[in-house]
Each structure stands twice: as structure tokens, then as C-alpha cells.
Residue, then its C-alpha position, 0 to 999 in steps of 0.5 A: m499500500p502506497e504510504l506518505p513517502e510514496v504519496e508526496t512523490s506522486r504529488r511532486g511528481i504530477e504538480p509540474f504538468m498540472v499546476g497552471h494548466t487547465i483539465q480539459h475533461a476526465i475519462v472515467r472507465n470505471s466509477r466502481l472503486r472503494w466508493p463511486v467516482s464523484t460525478e462532479i469529477m465525471a463532469l469535469s470541463d475546462q477547469p484550471v488547476l490552482s494546486v496539488q496538495r497532500r493531506a496524510k495520503y490524500l492527494l488534494i487537486e484544487l480547482p476554482r470551484g472545489w477540489i479533487i480528493v484522490h486516495l491510491g487505496m492498496s494498489g493504486s498509482l498515478r502516471i503522467l502520460r502523453e495523450e496518445h497512450d492507450a488504456g489497460k484493464h485497469d486504468h480507471v481514471d484519466l484527466v486529460m489536460d490542454n498541455g497534451y498530457v493525461l494524469r492516468y489512475t491505475d488500480p488493479r484492486r479498485f481500493g482508491a477513491w476520487l471524491w469531489c469536495e468544495d470545501l475541504t473543511t466539511s470533508n469526511v475523509l479528511a475530518h479528525l486527522g492528526p499532525e502531519p509527522l514532517d510539521d513542527e506540530f509533531s513534536s517530542e512534547y506532542l508525542f510524549e503527552k499523547a503516550r501518557n498512560k496508553r497501554t497500546l503497543v507502540k508500533p500500532w499506536l504510531m499507525d493511528n491516524k488520529l495521532v499522527v498521519g502518514v506513519g505506515n507499516i514500513y516506516a513505523s517498523e524503520s523508525l522503531f528500529m532506529a530509535g532502538i525501541a521494541p514495538d511491542r512496548a506499551a505507548g505509555s512506557l515511553s520516556q521523554s528522551e525516548a519520545a524526543l528520539l522516535v520523533t527525530t527518527i520518524k522525521a528523518v526516515l520519512q524526509r530520507s525516503i521522500e528523497q529517494g522517491g518512495t519505497t518499491l513494494r508490490d505495485f508502486l511507481q512514481s508519476d513517471g512510471k520509475p520505482g522508488y528506491f528507499a526499499q534498497e535502504l530498509q533496514v528490518y521491514g521485510r528481512a525476517g531471518e536476515p542479520c541485523p545491520v548493526c549487531g548481526s542478531l537474526i531479525e525477527s516479525a510478528r503480528h501486532g494490530q493485524r500487520s506484520t512488524f519487523f525488528c531486532p530482538r537485541c537492538q530494540q528494547 
């Protein structure tokens, strides 16, 4: 599933081809995604793109009369193509631009979403989201205060979008490893210094992944069709049974909150 760095990579990839240009029309080949594609999107005509933003794992395309909200779901991807490219079986939505390019949404599993909203403050999907992990609001003081008296395991706790958005399964495992914190500890057991280190580590891991173009897993591709490269730098995720890059102990895996967690039993306490 594309996580925050992959979505931010997609945003940066499509932005130059869209902002300052006009959507001539939309082509919706299959409207049956996680939720039906909004009728307002199907009826788009001659709409200039004012900005392309991101909130959590949602891409926000700003138009004069509203916003297109895009979620990539489990297997979705966005690409910028020349208009003459033929569509494939899983190419569900195109935005045809006036500059000769097409923004194409591909989603084999159809768990993504294309929604319309006139005012983002009224959007149900954006309500109740926590702070962005790269913003100043996500601080050591904030995390330590939120952790107090929490019995939830720290790894699934970090993945709660009400706490902080975009720290998905891959980056929660990687951040906890780099911070030396065992994933099965109670969140409330974090000390102030551990909370500070974890915030710093989360920011560093996500920023590095964004710089590298996201993580290549399953079906993720950047908007230009090239894969991301951060998977080459993963320390523990997906490496169960391999030596820890720090101490040489074998990396282990466990299920926390119905998701696979990877960790070093020696380095993480």
C-alpha cells in the first residue's frame, strides 16, 4: 500500500504537469472504486488547476470551484502520460490536460477513491486527522503527552492517523528500529528522551524516503513510471531471518494490530 512518502512523491511528480494548466475533461472508465467516483469529477470541463497538495495519504487537486480528493488505496498509482497512450484493463480514470499530457490513475484492486469536495473543512475523509509528521506540530512534547498512560502497543499506536498521519507499517517498523524501541512496548512506557528520539527518527526516515522517491513494494510506481528506491535502504522491514545490520542478530517478525512487524530483538528494548 502506498504510504506517505509514495503519495508525496506522486504529488511532486504530477504537480509540474498540472498546476497552471487546465483539465479539459475527465475520462472515467470504471467508477466503481472504494466509493463511486464523484459525478462532479466525471463532468469536469475546462477547469484550471490551482494547486496540487497532500493531506496524510490523500492528494488534493485544487480547482476554482472545489477539490478533487484522490486516495491511492492498496494498489493505486498515478502516472503522467502523453495523450496517445492506450488505456489498459486497470486504467480507471484519466484527467486530460490542455498541455498534451494525461494524468492516469491505475488501480488493479480498485480500493482507491476519487472524490469531490467544495470545501475541505467539510470533508468527512479529512476530518479527525492528526498532525503531519514533518510539521512542527508533531514534536517530542506532543508525542510524550499523547503517550501518557497509553497501554496500546507502540507500533500500532504510531499508525493511528488520529495521532499522526502517514506513519504506515513500513516506516513505523523502520523508525522504531532506528530509535532502538521494541515494537511491543506499551506507548505509555516511553520516556521523554525516547519520545524525542522517536519523533526525530520518524521525521528523518520519512524525509529520506521522500528524497529517494518512495519505497518500491508491490505495484508502486512514481508518476513518471519509474520505481522508488528507498526499499534498497530498509533496515528491518521484510528482512525476517536476515542478520541485523547493526548487531548481526537475526531479525524477527510478529503480528501487531493485524500487521506484520519486523524488529531486532537485541537492538530494540
